[in-house]
N, C-alpha and C positions, 0 to 999 in steps of 0.2 A: 796236780790240777787236772780235772776231767774236762778236756777240751771238747768232748762230744756233747756235753750238757749245755743247753742254751742258757744264756744269762737271763735274769729277770727282765732287763731292759730289752733284750732281743725278743723275748717272749711277748712282751707288751707291744713292741713294734709289729711283730707278726700278727698278733691279735687285732691290732689297729688296722693293718692292711686287709685282713679278712672282713672286718666290720665295714671298711670302706667299700670293698667289692660287693658286699651284701646290700649296702645302702644304695649303691649305684644302680642296682637292679630294681629299686623301688621308685615309682613315679610319685609317691605320696610324701616324699621328704618335705618338711616344711621350709618355706622361705624364712629368712631372718632379716629383720630390720633393727639395726643397733643405732640408737640415738644417744649422742654424748654432748652435753652442754659443758661450758667452761666457766668454772667459778660459781656454780649454782649450789647454794647451801640447801640443806634438807627441808627447811621450812618455807622456801620460796615457791610454794605451790598451793593452790586452793585445797587439794586433796590432803595436804599435810597440815591443815588447820589455819592457813593464812587467809584471813577474811577480806583482805584488800586486793591482793594480786588476782588477776583474771587469767586463768589457765584452763578453760573448759575442755579442751581437747585432751590434754594430758590427764585431767581429772577423769575423763571418760576412760582412758587407758587403765587408770586405777580401779574404776568401778567394774571394768570388764576383765581385770587381771588380778595379780597378787602384788601388794605393796609391802615393801620391806622397811620397817620403821627405824631400824638401827643399822643403817648402812654407813660404812666408813671407807676413806682412802687410807692406805698405809703410809703414804707420803703426800703432803699437801703442796705439790708444785706440779705444773702441767707435764713437763717432759718425763719426769719420773713416774707419775701416776699413769700416764699413757703407756709407758713401757710396761708397767705392771698389768695394765688392762690387756695389752697385746700378748704378753707372755704368761700371765698367771703367776708371776713371781714377785717377791719382795725386792725392795731397792738393793739391799746388800747382796742379793743373789744375781739379779740381772745387771747390776753395776752402772745403771744410767743415772748419773747425778749432776750432769751438766748439759746445757743446751746444745753444745756442739757434738755430743756423743750420739752414736748410732748403734743399732743392733747389728752384730756380725751376720753375714749370710746364713751361717749355721743357726744362730739364735733366731733369726727371722723365720727360718724354715719350720720352727717349732711354735710359731704364733698361731692364734686362731684363724686369721685370714688365709695364711699359707696352708694350714691343714685342711680347711674347708675347701679351698680351691683344688688341692690335691685329691679331695674326696669327690670332686665333680661339681662343686658349687660354682656358679658364676659370681665373681666377687667384684664389688665396687667400693671405692672410698672417695668421700667428698669432704673437703674442709681442711681444718688445721691438723697436719700430720703430727707435729709436736716434737719429733726427734730430729737430731742433726744429721749431717751427711747428705748424700744424694737421695732425692725422693725416689721411692721404690715403685715408680709408675708401672714398670714391666711386671711387677708381682701381682697386679690386679687386672681384671678384664676391663674395668672402667675406672679411671683415676682422674679426679679433679681436686687433688690435694694441693696445699700450698705450704711453703716453709715459713718458719717464724710465727709471728702473731697475726699477720695479715691486716688488711685495712677494711673498715666497714663500708667506705664509699667505693663502689665498684662501677664499672660501665658495661652495658650490654646493648648491642645494636646502636651504639652512639648515644645512648641515654644513661643517666646515672641510675644505679640500682643499689639497694642496701645488700650487704653481703649475705645476710640471712635469707632474703628473698631469692638471691642468685643461687644459693645452695638448694633452695626448694625447687627452682627451675631445673637444676642439674639432677636432682633426685627424680623428677618427673621424666626427664630425658632417659635416665637409666631404666625406669619402670616401663616407659613406652616401647623400649626395645627388648622387653622381656621375652623369654622363650620357655618351652617346657622344662628347660634346665632349672633346678632350684637356685635361688640366689641368696647371697648375704650382702646387703648394702649397709655400710657403716657411714654415718653422717656425723662429722665432728664439727659442731657449731663453734664459732668464736664467741657468740653471745652466752652469757652476759658480761664477758671480760671487758675491762676498760680498754680504751685506745691509749696505750702507754705513752705515746709521744706527746699527748696533750697534758697540760699542767694545771688544769682547773676542774671544777665539778662537772664540766661538760664532757668529761672523758668517757661517759657512758653514751656512745653514739647510736641512738635508736633511730629507726626509720621516721622521717618527718610526719607521716600520717598518724603516729601515736602521740603527737605533741599534747593533745588535749586529754589523753588518757591519764587518770589519776590526778588530774588538775585540782579537783575539789577535795581530794582525800588528804587527811593529816596522818602521816606515818608515825606511829608511836616510837619514841626514843627508848632504846633498851635501858634497863636498870643499870647495867654494868658500863654504860657509856659515861658515867659520872667520873669526874677527874680523880676521885679518891681511889678508884681501881687502877688508874694510871700511876698515881703516886706510890702505890704499893709495889710496883714492879721495880726491879733493879735497873741501874743506869743503862746497861747494855740493851735492855728491852725498851726503855724509854727513848733511846736514840736509834731504834731499829727502823728498818725500811717500812714496817707496818705503820709506825707513827708518822714517818715522813709523808706517807701517802694519805694518812688521815687528815693531815693539815690541808691537803689539796681537796679532799672530798667531803669531809664531815665536820670540820672544825667550828662551823657556825650553824645555828638552827636552819637558816636558809639553805646553806650548802647541803646539810643533811637531807632535807626534803628533796632538793633537786637531784642529788646523787641516788638516793634510794628509789625515787620515782623513775629515774633513767634506767637503773638496774632492773626494776620491774617491767618497764616498757620493752627492754631487750628480751626478757623472758616471754612476755606476751607475744612478741614477734616470732619467737621460736614456736610457740603454741599454734599460731596461725599457720605457719609453714607445715607443722606436723598434721594439721587438719587437711591441708591440700594433699599431702601424701596419702593420708587415709582415704580421702575421696578418690584418688587415683587407683589405689589398691581395690577399693570397693567397685569402682567402675569396671575394672579389668577382672573382677571376680577372683581376686587374689587374697583378699583380706582374711577369708576363712581358712587360709592355709599359710598365714604369715605370722610368725612369732615376733613380737615387738618388745625390745628391751630398752628402757629409758633410764639414764643415770647421768652423773656429772663427774668430772675428774677430781674435784675437791670443793670444799666450801669457801666461805668468804666472810670476813669480818665486816659488819655494817656499823662500825663505830664503837663496838664493845671494847672496853679498856683503852679507848682512844686509839684504836687500831683500824687499819684497812688491810686489804689483801688476805693472805692465808699464811702458809709456812709453819706456824706454831701448832701445838698439839691440842689447843682448846677446841671444844665442840663446834664452834662456829666455823672453824677452819677445816675440820676433818670429817664432819658428818654430811652426807649427801643423799639425795633421793635415789630410789631404785624401784622401778615398776617393771614387772614382766607380764605381758598380756599374751597368753597362749590360747588360741581358739580351740585347741584340742581338749582343754580342761572342761569337766562337766560344769553345768550352771551353778551347782552348789558350792563350787570353789571360787567362783568369780567374785571379786570385791573383797576377798579375804586380806587380812593384814597380819604379817608375821613379825615377831619381835626378836627373832634370833639375830645375833651379831654377824652381819655379812660384810664383805670387803670387796674392794675393786679387783683384787687378785682372783676373786670367784667368777668374774665375768667370762674369761677365756674358757675354763672347763665347762661352764654352763652353756655357752654357745655351741661348743662341740657336742655336748649331750643333747641339745635340742635337735641337732642334725643326726643323732643316733651314733655318734662317734665317742670312743673312750678319750679321756683326757691324756695329754702328753705326760709321760712319767716325770718330766722336768717341771711340771706345774705344781705350785704349792697351794693354790686356792682350792675351794670346795665346789662341787657341782650343786647348784641351788635347785635343780629340777625336783628332787624329792620334797623340798619345802613347798614349791608351787603346787605339787600334787596333794598337799595336805598331810604328808607323812611327818613323823617326828623322830628323825634319826638322831643319834648322839651328835652333839654339835660343839663347836669351840666355845670356850668360856672367857677367852681373852685374845688379844692380838698385840703384835709388836709394831711400833711406829718408829720411823727414822726419817730424818731430813738432813741430808749430807751435802747439799748444795753449797759450794764455796762462794761466799759473798761477804763483803765487809760489814754490812749492816743487817744480815739475816743470820742469826746464830744457829749453829748446828745443834740438833736435838735428837734424842731418842726417848723411848718410853714404852710403857705397857698400859693398856686399858682393859679392865675386865668389867663384869656386869655391875660392880659397885665402885671400884677404886680406879683412880687414874694416877699414874706416876710419870712425871716428866723430868728429864735429866738433860741439862745443857752441857754437852760433853766437852766443850772447850772453854767453859767459864772458869775463871780463877779469881777467887775461890769457887769451888763447885757450887752451882745453884740448882736446887731441886724443887719440884712442886708435887704435892700430894693432895688429892681431892676425894672426898666421899660423895660420889655422884648420887647416892640415894638421898642423903640429907641436904646436899648442896649441889643441885643440878646445874646451877649457873657458875659454879667454880669460883665462889666469892672468897672462900677462906682457904689459904694455903696451909695445910696441916703439917707440911714438912718443916715449917718454921713456927708452929704453934706450941710445940711441946706436948708430951703425953701420948704421942703416936709413934714412938720409936720402933716398937715391935712391928707395926704395920708397914712402916717405912722400910725397915730391913727386909721384910718379906717381899715387898715389891722390888727392892734392889736385887734380891736374889733371883726373882722371876725374870727381871730384865736381863741379867747375866745369862740365864739359862736359855731364854727364848732368842736372845741375840746370837748365841753360839749355834743354835739350830738353823739360823738364817745366814750363815757364812757364805761367801762366794763359792760357786761350784765350778 
């Protein structure tokens, strides 16, 4: 073995160090504002075609930036998805599949906030941290994170305040103390997640001032909310956590309207706070040098298949919004919409790229910056999904989704239960072709792809 020859990893680390030094000498490095909502599905925005929800500020980000129409999480549960966002890795690689787990110091040192701070960025974190263990307050220059799910009802100066509004105040505090040093502020909203401790349709705790919003709207009930889609599921899915929560939130027409309107009100509350942040950036003449990334950790069932929550590999659960507003883009690229398949594991390498840094060699995601610049690089045609959380009523599952087909495998079911959907002809996943007959060739092809892609994402 030639010990004098540097390893690829060592070379990349050295190159990264040189890049950081070069970047540190530049006063024009962009600021980064990373906005993450909780349980917001892709179609819960005006800019994504929803004609009822009111999100004018986020719609503005879309019109001034690039919107990714096919963005997904690789695991639909908060702690695992957030670990993937921090690290740029799939679940089976970073190993976070339980609420109590935390990233090791070594693993955290390879996350986007740690690498940006090392590169000279002033870093801030506000909101739901999402991972277990001790909160890493010392790893940020400004830290207002909280453990667990948090409470919507907060107090400030002896008066009640909604958590989303409090997070807006904290963001303004961070920005008001800005300096010539570039910053990366990550805001992790609890909204529109339910307040888990509540046991009725009022679990969506929006700020009282939004009570009349959507009052006169009638929210359409999804086609697949019909009981026949529930009846088609096996017993272990009928008795799952998703259906238990559906009983609390969507089981009657009145509860359905109340819950979805509460969900929408929470999202509008986020939109208002984002508007306050943009006003502050503009007032301080920072907006023209701040890249804004908006996304969510996972989607959410709004009654489809008589389910609530997430966890499963259906589109409602795994598909999320993603908008990147980069003021450095020419006017001709603003308002563009990209159809490539993007993932939550792409966030970390993209944030590093925005700062002029190379991705960590440990990251499995792709840098999205070429797509925002209007380029057409070779891109992924499928991705691997896993949900390995240990829970009595949430089944473990894995699968593969490509541009046409989706394969879902419930890995502990006995007998084995599989699902196969032709997304081109059946975008709402109404017909499970794994049980229809006549699709054995395609089913076998997806099984083999699952085995292959799963092996590529083994723990490192």
